[in-house]
N, C-alpha and C positions, 0 to 999 in steps of 0.2 A: 750362305751360313753353317757353320758348324752343327754336326747331329750332336745333341745334348740329351744325356740320360742322368736318372736317378737311381742308384743303386737301393732296392727295396728289397723283402722279403715274402716271396709268394710260394703258395703250394710246396712247402717244406724246402722249397731252395730259395738261392741270394738270386735277382731277378733286376729288371731294369722299368721304370717306367719312362716313357719316353717324353721329352721336353720339348724338343725341336727337333724335325726330319727334314730333309730335301726345302727348306725355307729359301726362300728370295726375297730380300727387300730392296727397295727403294734405298741408293747411295746417297741420300740428301741429309746435310748437317742435323741433328736436332730430332729427325722424324723419329716418333713411335710408334713400337709395333706390339702388338697384344696378342698373345696366342693363349689361348684356354687349353689345357690341358686333358681331354674327355676322361681321363681314367680317374677313376675315386681311390685317394688315400687315407688310409685308417690307422689315425695316430692313437695307441695304444694308452690304457689309464695307467696313472700312477709316475709319469717320466716327469722329471723337472725341467727337462730341455731334451731336443729330438737333434739327432744329425746322420746326414744323408749322405754317401758318396758322390763326388761327381764322375760322371763317365762320358768320353767323347770318342769321336771317330766314327766311321760308317761298317763296313763288313768286320773289319779288327780293331774293336772300342778297346780305346787304353785308358785305365784307371787315371783320372787326374790330384794333383798332391792338395786338393778342396773338396771342402764339404760343404754343404748346405745345413748351417745352424739353425735352429727354430727355436726362439724363447720366447716367455710372454707370462704378464701377472695370471694370466688365466690357468699356467700347468702349477703344479700337477693337474690333470683331469681325474674326475671322477668316475668316466669312463669312458669308454673307447669312443671316439670321434670320428666319423667318416668327413674327408675334407676333400676342396677342389684345389689344384693349383694353378697358376695364372704366373705366367712368363711375361717380363715385359723389357723391351730391348729398344734403347734408345741410342741410332746409330752417331757416333762418331764421339761419344762422350765416355768419359774416364769413368768405370766403374759401370758400363752402361747396362748389364744384367741386374733384373730385378726378379726374385721371385717371393711370390707371396700364397700361403692357404688361406681357402675361403670356408669358411663354415658350411656346411651340407643341410643342415636341419637347424629349423629357426630356435629352438631351445639351447643353443650351444652356448658355451660360457663365453663365446669371442664371437665376433663377424669377420675379422682379419686379421693377420697375424703376416706381416712382412719378416722373411729370414736375411740371415746375412751369410755371405762367401765367406769361409775363414779356412785358413791354410790349413792342412791336415799332418797331425802330431801334438806332441805335448811337450811343453819345457823341459828343458833337460834336469830331471833332479840328481843324477850322479848314479841311481839307485839302475843299473842295468836291466834288472827285472828277474823271474823264476826263469831256472834253466833246467830242463829236463836230465833225467839220469841215464847216463847210455847203460848200456847192458854187456856187460864184458864177461860175463861168469862163464867158464866152460863146463860142460856136464860132468858131474863127477866121475871117478874110475870107476865106481860101484856101478853107479847107471850104464856106462858103456860096457864093462863086461857081460850086464846083462842082455845086450844087444848085439854080441860080437857072432851069437850064431846068426844071427839074420844078415849080419852083415856079408859073413864067409858065404851062406847061402843065397845071397843076391850076386854075389860075383861070381858064383857057380852057372846061374843062371844067366847072367847078361853073358856070361862065355859061350853058353849052349843056345843061348839067342841072337849071337853074334856069328856063332858057326853057321845056323840055318840060314842065316840072310844069305851070308855070303855065298853061300851052296845053291842058292837058289828055290830053298824048299818054302818059302812063306807064301802063302795066297797072293796077302796084299804086301806089297813089298815097302811101298812107300808108308802105309799105316804103321806096320812092322819100325824101320827105320824111326819114326818117329817116336815110338813109344822105347825105341832101345837109346835113343837122346837122352829121356828123361830119367833112364834108368841109370846111364852111365853119369849124370848130375849128381843124381841121389848119391851114388856110388863114392864120387868125390868129394862131397860133404861128409859123409860118414867117416871116410879114411882120415879126413882133416880132423875131425874128431876123435878118435883112435889114435892119432899119433902122440898122445899124452900119456898114454897107459901102453904103448907097444905098437907093430904092425899086426892086423889082423891076417895081413898075407902071410902071414908065417902057417896061419892054421889051413891054409891051400896047399893043396898039391901043386909041388915044384913046377910040374912038367905042364898042369894045367896054367898056373902064373905065365909060365914063358910064350906059351902058344898064346895066350890071350893079351898078353904085351905084345908080341910082335904083330897080332893082328890091327891092334889098336894102333902100334905104328905105322903099319902099312895105311890103315886107312888114314892118319893125318897126314903122309906125306905124299895122298894121294896115290899110292901106287896100284891100288884094287878100289873099286867100287862096284857097290851092293845094285844087281841090275834091275831096272823098275823103279828106280826114285827118283825124284826131282834132282834138279842139280843145287837148289837150295837147301835141301833137306841133305844132300851129300855132303856140302858145304858144312852145315850145323853137325853133322855126325863127325866128321872130321876135327871140328874144333873142340869137339866134346871131349874126342879119344885125345888129341893131343892136352887138354886140360887136368883130363884122367890120370895121365902120364905121369904130369908134374905131381901129381898125389901120390903117386905111388914109388915105392924103393925097387924099383924092376929095372931089368937089363937094357931096357930102351929109354931109362926117366932122364940119363945125362943126356941123349942124342932131342929128348924134348926140351929140355932145359935152353940147351943152344939154340934151336930153332926160336925159341921166345929171345932169348939174348941179341940174335943177328935181327930178328926181325925189327927190333929196337932201335937196333944202329942205324939202321936206313930207315931215312926218310921216307924216300921214296914207297917202300914196301910198307911202311906205317901207314899213308899215304892210302892203299888197296887195300890194307887187314882186314879180317872179319869181327867180325864183334866178339868172336870167343877168345881173342888176344887179350882182353884186358880179366877175363875169367882163368887164363893160365896165368897168368901176373899173380890175381890177388890170391890162385892158390900156392903160388911158390913162397908168397907172402906170409901165406899162415902158417904155412912150414918152417919159415925161419922169419918171423916177425923183427927181428934186427937188421934183416937182410936191406938192401937197396932197391928192392923191386915195386914198392908204390911210388919212391921219387920216381924213377924212369917213367912209370905209368901218366905221371903229373906231368912232366919236363917234354917226356916223348909223345904223347898225344894232347892231353887237355891245355897244355900252354904253347905247344908246337904245331897244332892245325887248327883251322877252323873249323866249327858243327859242320858248315854244309859240305865239308869236302869229305867227310866221312861221316855221316852222319847214324848209323848203327853202331860205330865202334866209339864213337864219342860217346852214344848215351849210354854205352854197355862201362864205358870207362867212367861215365858221374856214378852208375849203378856199384861200380868196384868199390870204387873211394867212399861212398854211404855208408856200404855195408862194412868197410874198414872202420870208418867211425863208429858205427854202431858196436862192433863184434869185437875188435880189437885192441885189448887194455892198453893205455896209453896212448894207444894210436894220434888222436886228435890232438892232444897237449902239444905232444912232440912233433906230428908234422907241423903244427902253426909256428913252434919255436923255429925248426930248420928252414922253415919256409916262409920268409917274410913276408909275403905279399897272400900267401895263402888265404885269408879270409877276405879281401877285396876280389880276388880272381875267382874265388870260390862264389862269391856275392855274385858277381858277374857271368858266370857261369849258369847260376838257376834262374837270372833273370831274362838272360837269355833263352833259355830253355822254357819258361813261362811264356815268354812273347811268341815263340815259335809253335806254341802248344794252342794260344788263344787264337793266332791265326789261322791256324789247321782247324779248330774246332769252331769256330765262328763261321767259317765256308761250309761245315760239314753239316751245319743245321739250318742255313740257307737254302731256301726251297730252288733258288735260281742257280746253284751248284750242284757240279757233279761231281765235288770234292768228298772223300769218303776220311773217314775218321779208323784207324787201323790200332790192332792191340800192340804194335809198338809206342806208336805215339802216347797212347795210355801209361806203357810202363814208364816211357821216359819223362812224363808229368809226375809219376809218383817215385822214383828215383830221384828227380829233383827235390819235393817235399821231403823226403827221408832224408836227402844231406843236409838242407835247411833245416829240419827238427833238429839233428844232430848236431849241428854247427854252433847252433843256441847253447847248446852246454858248454860253452868259452864264456857264456856270460859270468862276469865277477872276475875275469881275468882281464889282464892288459889287453892280450888279444881279441877280447869280447867287447871291446870299446863301439866299434860300427855296429852292435846286434841289440844295443839299447830298446828296449820293450819299448812302441809307442812313437818310435823316432820316424821323421818322414819316409825315409826307405824303407823301414819295416813294415809302416803301413801300405806302401806302395805294392810291397811285395804281398801283403796279405790281400788286398784287393785284386792283384794279377791271381793267386791262387783262387779266392771264391769264385772269381767268374771262370776260369778254366774250369772247375771242379764242376758248375753249373752247366755249362755247355756242354762236357764229357756226357754228364749225364742224361740231358735231354738228345745228345745224340744215340742215346741207346746202349753205352758202356758202364761199365762197372769201375769204380775205381779203387783196387785193393791196395794192400800193404804188407810187405815183410814183416812189421812191426806188430805185434797183437798189442790193440788198444782198446782198454776198457772204460767206456764213455756212459757213465749212467743215462738213460733215457730222458730224467728228466732235466738234463743240461741241454739236451737238445731240443727242447721242448719250440715245435716252429720251423725246425730245420733238421727234420728225420732223413730227408732226402739227401742232405750234405753228406758227403763221406765223412770217416770218423777220422782219415787221415788228414783232410783239409780244415775239418772242425778243430781237432788238436793242435794243427799247426796255426792256423789263424788265432785261435785262444791265446797261443804264447807268443806272436807275434804284436797282439794287439792290446794283450794284457786283462783279458776278458776275464770277468768272474768265474768261480767254480776251477779254477785249475787244481785247486787241490783234491776234487772229487775224480781226477783223470787221472789213470794209470798206465803206463806202457809196460808191459808185464813180458814180453817177449820177443824175438827175433826169428826168423824160420832163415835158416841159411839156405833152403833145399827147396824153395818156394818156386 
């Protein structure tokens, strides 16, 4: 028999109550099997009815498009009511599964209530629902001018840092290279911000700039490699160097742009490209938003290869598109207009990513499995959620018809997000976001351990009450 669970809230997280697991029944027509669920469920007071999502499967539990709906003349309850669950199965009979709740206490206003299985979703009303506001405001020129000294100082420090690393003067080359990667990424994002008021490189000594860009190009080409660092870190340093060159107006920048272009034109090269390629493309797109760089990322990576062919590249490409949705003014509507299949394809990408996360996270919390959940898996989940939340800004437009609040597909995605978020937390990881989310504690009462990102996205997908109290305030490019 299939393993069946009900989604509930436990200890501040979305969790499950086991209805039936590893069950074997006699295959005789009409045979009745009853299973008394040992766990107690508490029905909170004040609700007119109750709905619980059905979850099926073993290690890779999958949300079902079915809810358990409970209603009675005894509702709303005046006080919380602890109840027991009883599952009845009649073999070979249509609609053979029945689930009832039985009062745990003699004074309860009901003794037994039989629920009904209903389809998830709500009837379409033509209202697509609330849409988040995208954060596309650039820093003001005055604010950037105040930071110009920090950027030039940081660039000079990065140059000295790189010289020491390549000269072998660092005691811990691996740690030093790791720190330099973050420094180069921060510089890239700052240079892109400064592009609107001028080039901060103009404040740097010309000889220093030339030497620095040459060293970056050598790292990107792989013609020089710092001693004592792991291959993975060396590749990351190479990719960050390439992306920074794409943000600079330096002598080696045309070579960097040409390298990105040639890679995208060769499908075999895309299949083996590192995850830094989408960062370089996103950098070039931010320098010239009217260009076709994100089109090429979409066509050459996200629609041309499968996630399993190069999962790191694919995941970073999703992240790059999601960030463009949030940070580039007009990108989402323009991109959706140019690519008629953008929304359905993006939804497919999000759902595929969620299924992958669910499989991995479920095994990571299974005591009989040695599978681990790493930071890259969590970042992939975050990127998918950020992209999904950004897509919802299309609500109210023709392209947003597939994104209507409370539709079966939106509820299915919401269920997958809730479960994945819960499993990630149980695996000891933290779900963060580049989005600055302001969620009042009162809105998350009872769900304190649910990540803000999952909570906000679930609220928009399901149309939960309290959306007016949630604020999306910022987006951190240099996360």
